[in-house]
C-alpha positions in Angstrom: -19.5 54.4 -22.8 -21.0 51.2 -24.5 -21.7 50.4 -27.9 -25.1 48.8 -28.5 -26.5 47.0 -31.5 -30.3 47.8 -31.8 -32.4 46.9 -34.7 -29.2 46.7 -36.8 -28.6 50.3 -35.7 -25.5 51.3 -33.9 -25.5 53.2 -30.5 -23.4 55.2 -27.9 -24.8 54.6 -24.7 -23.9 57.3 -22.2 -24.5 56.7 -18.2 -24.8 59.6 -16.3 -26.3 61.5 -13.5 -28.7 64.6 -13.7 -28.8 67.4 -10.8 -25.9 67.9 -8.8 -25.2 70.7 -6.5 -21.7 72.3 -5.8 -20.3 75.3 -3.7 -22.2 77.8 -5.7 -25.7 76.4 -4.4 -27.1 78.0 -0.9 -27.4 74.9 0.4 -24.1 73.1 -0.3 -20.7 73.7 -0.3 -19.6 70.7 -1.9 -16.3 71.8 -4.5 -16.9 70.9 -7.9 -13.5 69.4 -8.5 -14.7 67.0 -5.9 -17.8 65.9 -7.8 -15.9 65.5 -10.8 -13.5 63.1 -9.2 -16.4 61.2 -7.7 -17.7 60.9 -11.1 -15.1 59.5 -12.7 -14.5 57.2 -9.8 -17.9 55.7 -10.6 -17.2 55.5 -14.2 -19.9 57.9 -15.2 -19.8 59.2 -18.5 -21.7 62.7 -18.1 -23.1 64.8 -15.2 -25.1 68.1 -15.1 -24.4 70.4 -12.4 -27.5 72.5 -11.7 -27.0 75.0 -8.9 -29.9 77.1 -7.5 -30.4 80.6 -9.0 -26.5 80.8 -10.3 -24.2 79.6 -13.1 -20.7 79.7 -11.6 -19.4 75.9 -11.8 -18.1 76.2 -15.3 -14.7 77.9 -14.4 -13.9 75.2 -11.8 -14.4 72.1 -13.6 -11.1 70.2 -14.5 -10.7 68.7 -17.7 -11.5 64.8 -18.1 -11.4 63.5 -21.3 -13.7 60.3 -19.8 -16.4 62.6 -18.6 -18.4 65.6 -20.0 -19.6 67.9 -17.4 -22.7 70.0 -18.2 -23.5 73.3 -16.3 -26.7 74.2 -16.0 -29.2 76.2 -13.5 -31.9 75.3 -11.1 -34.6 78.2 -11.1 -37.7 78.7 -9.5 -40.4 81.5 -8.7 -41.1 84.0 -6.0 -42.5 81.4 -3.7 -39.5 78.9 -4.2 -41.7 76.5 -6.0 -42.1 75.8 -9.6 -37.8 74.4 -9.6 -36.9 74.0 -13.5 -33.6 72.7 -14.8 -32.3 74.9 -17.6 -29.8 74.0 -20.1 -28.2 76.1 -23.1 -28.6 79.2 -21.2 -26.9 81.4 -18.5 -29.2 83.6 -18.1 -30.8 84.0 -14.1 -34.3 85.2 -14.0 -35.4 85.7 -10.8 -39.0 87.1 -9.2 -41.0 85.6 -12.1 -43.6 82.9 -12.2 -43.3 79.9 -13.9 -45.0 80.8 -17.3 -43.0 84.0 -17.7 -39.3 82.5 -17.1 -39.9 79.3 -19.0 -41.2 82.0 -21.8 -38.2 83.9 -21.6 -36.2 80.7 -21.7 -38.0 79.4 -24.7 -37.1 82.3 -26.6 -33.6 81.7 -25.4 -33.5 78.6 -27.0 -32.9 77.0 -23.8 -33.8 73.1 -23.0 -36.1 73.2 -19.6 -37.0 70.4 -17.4 -39.7 70.5 -14.7 -37.6 69.2 -11.5 -39.4 67.3 -8.8 -42.8 68.2 -10.1 -45.1 66.1 -7.7 -43.6 65.9 -3.9 -44.8 64.0 -0.6 -43.5 64.7 3.1 -43.9 62.2 5.7 -43.2 65.2 8.3 -44.3 68.7 8.1 -40.5 69.8 9.4 -39.7 69.4 5.6 -41.4 72.2 3.0 -42.5 70.8 -0.3 -41.0 72.5 -3.4 -43.8 71.2 -6.2 -45.0 72.2 -9.7 -48.0 74.2 -8.0 -49.3 75.5 -11.6 -50.1 72.4 -13.7 -51.8 74.8 -16.8 -48.0 75.9 -17.1 -46.1 73.0 -18.9 -44.0 74.9 -21.4 -41.4 72.8 -20.5 -39.1 69.9 -22.8 -39.7 67.5 -19.9 -39.7 66.7 -16.3 -38.3 64.4 -13.6 -40.1 61.3 -13.0 -37.9 59.9 -10.4 -35.6 62.4 -8.2 -34.0 60.3 -5.1 -33.7 63.2 -2.8 -37.4 64.0 -3.1 -38.4 60.4 -2.9 -35.7 60.3 0.2 -37.1 63.3 2.1 -40.5 62.5 1.1 -40.5 59.0 3.5 -38.3 61.1 6.0 -39.5 61.6 9.6 -37.1 62.6 12.0 -38.7 61.1 15.1 -39.7 57.8 14.0 -37.1 56.7 11.1 -34.4 59.5 11.0 -31.5 57.1 12.0 -32.7 54.6 9.7 -33.0 57.0 6.6 -29.6 58.1 6.9 -27.9 54.3 7.4 -30.2 52.6 4.5 -31.1 55.6 2.4 -31.4 53.1 -0.8 -34.4 51.0 1.1 -36.4 54.3 1.2 -36.1 55.1 -2.6 -38.5 52.5 -3.9 -39.6 53.5 -7.1 -41.3 56.8 -8.6 -44.5 58.0 -7.1 -47.4 56.8 -9.2 -49.2 60.1 -8.9 -46.0 61.5 -10.9 -46.0 59.0 -13.7 -49.7 59.8 -14.3 -49.1 63.4 -14.4 -46.6 62.5 -17.2 -48.8 60.5 -19.0 -51.0 63.2 -18.8 -48.9 65.5 -20.5 -48.6 63.1 -23.2 -52.1 63.0 -23.7 -52.3 66.6 -24.0 -49.4 67.3 -25.9 -47.5 65.5 -28.9 -44.7 64.7 -26.6 -43.1 65.4 -23.0 -40.2 63.3 -22.0 -38.9 62.0 -18.7 -35.3 62.1 -16.8 -34.4 60.9 -13.7 -32.0 62.9 -11.3 -30.5 62.4 -7.9 -30.5 66.1 -6.8 -27.1 65.5 -4.8 -26.6 68.2 -2.4 -24.4 66.0 0.4 -26.6 66.5 3.5 -25.1 66.9 7.0 -26.1 66.0 10.4 -24.8 67.5 13.4 -25.7 67.0 17.1 -23.4 67.0 20.6 -20.3 67.8 18.6 -20.7 65.0 16.0 -21.0 65.9 12.4 -22.1 63.0 9.8 -22.3 63.6 6.0 -24.5 61.6 3.9 -26.3 61.2 0.8 -22.8 62.1 -0.6 -22.6 62.6 -4.5 -20.5 59.6 -5.1 -23.2 57.5 -2.9 -25.9 58.9 -5.3 -24.2 58.4 -8.3 -24.5 54.6 -7.7 -28.1 55.1 -7.7 -30.5 56.6 -10.4 -29.1 57.4 -13.6 -30.5 58.5 -17.2 -29.1 56.5 -19.4 -28.8 58.4 -23.4 -28.2 56.8 -26.8 -26.7 58.5 -29.5 -25.8 57.4 -33.0 -23.1 59.7 -33.8 -21.5 62.7 -31.5 -21.2 62.0 -27.7 -20.3 65.7 -26.9 -22.6 68.1 -24.9 -24.9 69.2 -27.0 -25.4 65.7 -28.3 -26.4 64.5 -25.1 -28.6 67.5 -24.4 -30.4 66.9 -27.7 -30.9 63.0 -26.3 -32.6 64.4 -23.2 -34.6 67.0 -25.2 -36.0 64.0 -27.3 -36.2 61.4 -25.2 -33.8 59.0 -26.6 -33.2 57.9 -22.9 -34.2 55.5 -20.2 -34.0 56.0 -16.3 -32.5 53.3 -14.4 -31.9 52.7 -10.6 -28.3 51.0 -10.6 -28.8 49.8 -7.3 -31.2 47.0 -8.5 -29.0 45.8 -11.5 -26.6 47.0 -13.9 -28.2 47.2 -17.3 -25.5 45.7 -19.3 -27.2 44.3 -22.0 -30.5 45.8 -21.7 -32.4 47.4 -25.0 -35.7 47.8 -25.9 -37.8 49.2 -28.9 -40.1 48.9 -31.3 -39.9 47.3 -34.8 -41.8 45.6 -37.5 -41.4 43.0 -40.3 -40.8 45.8 -43.0 -38.0 46.8 -41.4 -39.2 50.0 -39.7 -37.9 50.4 -36.2 -37.8 53.3 -33.5 -36.2 53.8 -30.0 -37.0 55.5 -27.0 -38.5 59.0 -28.0 -38.9 58.1 -31.5 -42.1 57.4 -33.7 -43.0 54.9 -36.0 -45.8 54.4 -38.4 -48.6 51.9 -37.0 -48.6 48.8 -39.1 -49.3 44.8 -39.3 -46.5 42.8 -37.3 -45.7 45.7 -35.0 -43.8 44.5 -31.9 -42.1 46.1 -28.7 -39.0 44.1 -28.0 -36.7 43.8 -24.6 -33.7 42.5 -23.6 -32.5 42.3 -20.0 -29.7 41.1 -18.1 -31.9 39.2 -16.0 -35.5 38.0 -15.2 -37.8 41.0 -14.4 -41.6 41.9 -14.4 -41.9 44.0 -17.3 -45.0 46.3 -17.7 -46.1 47.6 -21.2 -48.1 51.0 -20.8 -50.1 52.5 -23.6 -51.5 56.0 -23.3 -50.8 55.9 -19.7 -52.7 52.6 -18.9 -51.1 49.1 -18.3 -52.1 47.0 -20.8 -49.9 43.9 -20.8 -47.0 42.2 -18.1 -44.7 39.5 -18.5 -42.1 38.3 -16.1 -39.0 37.2 -18.4 -35.4 38.1 -19.2 -36.2 38.6 -22.7 -39.3 39.0 -25.0 -42.0 41.4 -27.1 -45.3 42.7 -26.7 -47.7 43.0 -29.8 -48.6 46.4 -30.7 -52.2 46.4 -32.0 -53.3 49.9 -32.2 -51.6 53.8 -32.3 -50.5 55.2 -29.1 -47.4 56.5 -27.0 -45.7 52.8 -25.5 -43.2 52.6 -22.7 -42.0 50.1 -20.2 -41.9 50.1 -16.7 -39.6 46.9 -15.2 -39.4 46.2 -11.7 -37.6 43.8 -9.5 -39.4 42.4 -6.5 -41.8 45.1 -6.9 -39.0 47.8 -6.6 -38.4 49.9 -9.2 -35.2 49.3 -11.8 -35.8 50.7 -15.2 -38.4 53.2 -16.8 -38.2 53.7 -20.7 -39.3 57.0 -22.6 -42.1 56.6 -24.8 -42.3 55.4 -28.0 -44.8 56.9 -30.4 -46.9 54.7 -32.8 -48.4 56.9 -35.3 -51.5 56.6 -37.5 -50.5 56.5 -41.3 
């Protein structure tokens, strides 16, 4: 846990990995205790465990003061599509479509995120699990970068299977542009839809000729895509979930660099300011500031369109109209940091 001062406001920054699977999932046999131990070794502040259609991991979580383990669920529809990460509810809703189960979870006070809503496949051997009904979007937010989904998306066992296993990080370059556009379109359609990044860690195995190899292990993926949250007060489970729900967070691939002194936000000479997920009134001399640990390409997006770029370690962009603004930061054309939006409103 770090402390950051942004525009004179003090935040706790927690780094964490969302969307892990344990022995309770139908496709994973990893003990909860081992997941927690690996998370602590990688100095994570929080993780979430979202097993498929089951909510049982809580009883097996060892108490660790340095780590907050949040147990949710991963729900899907009858056709095993429309996967959804559900928090603040232990209700298992089966055999219903997305519109039905999202409505039930909303009534239950749950927080929901659409998981890997757009997927690609290089090989027909692996099926997709996309969000199939884009008319249904009654969720708080969505995964814009899912490590496992991206990794499988480029996997062809015949042409690149071995290299995919040995050099997995090379095949997870950046979020799909189509998925980022879908997120932007949701923000245009609604007042606000937030984004998270996830690893979808199961720990996979390959077995042939009596040889068994485990890969994409939890600890390995803990070093990749994380969602860092900014908290002004409490740092408990509910505060983390609220920050995720509000978009007070950003997605970062730690393989591209540790964002130890990264901060960004919009500020005005009047003293008004806003961080990710917050609103600010449009006014004169409004600027989107950023600070990075090293030089990188920084793209500014407004209402889903890239409107400016800089290559620098620190700098700012002038904000000359209302809209929702976010940053995409890349290194050598590889995805590094993706911020949630800041909403600049008319007077």
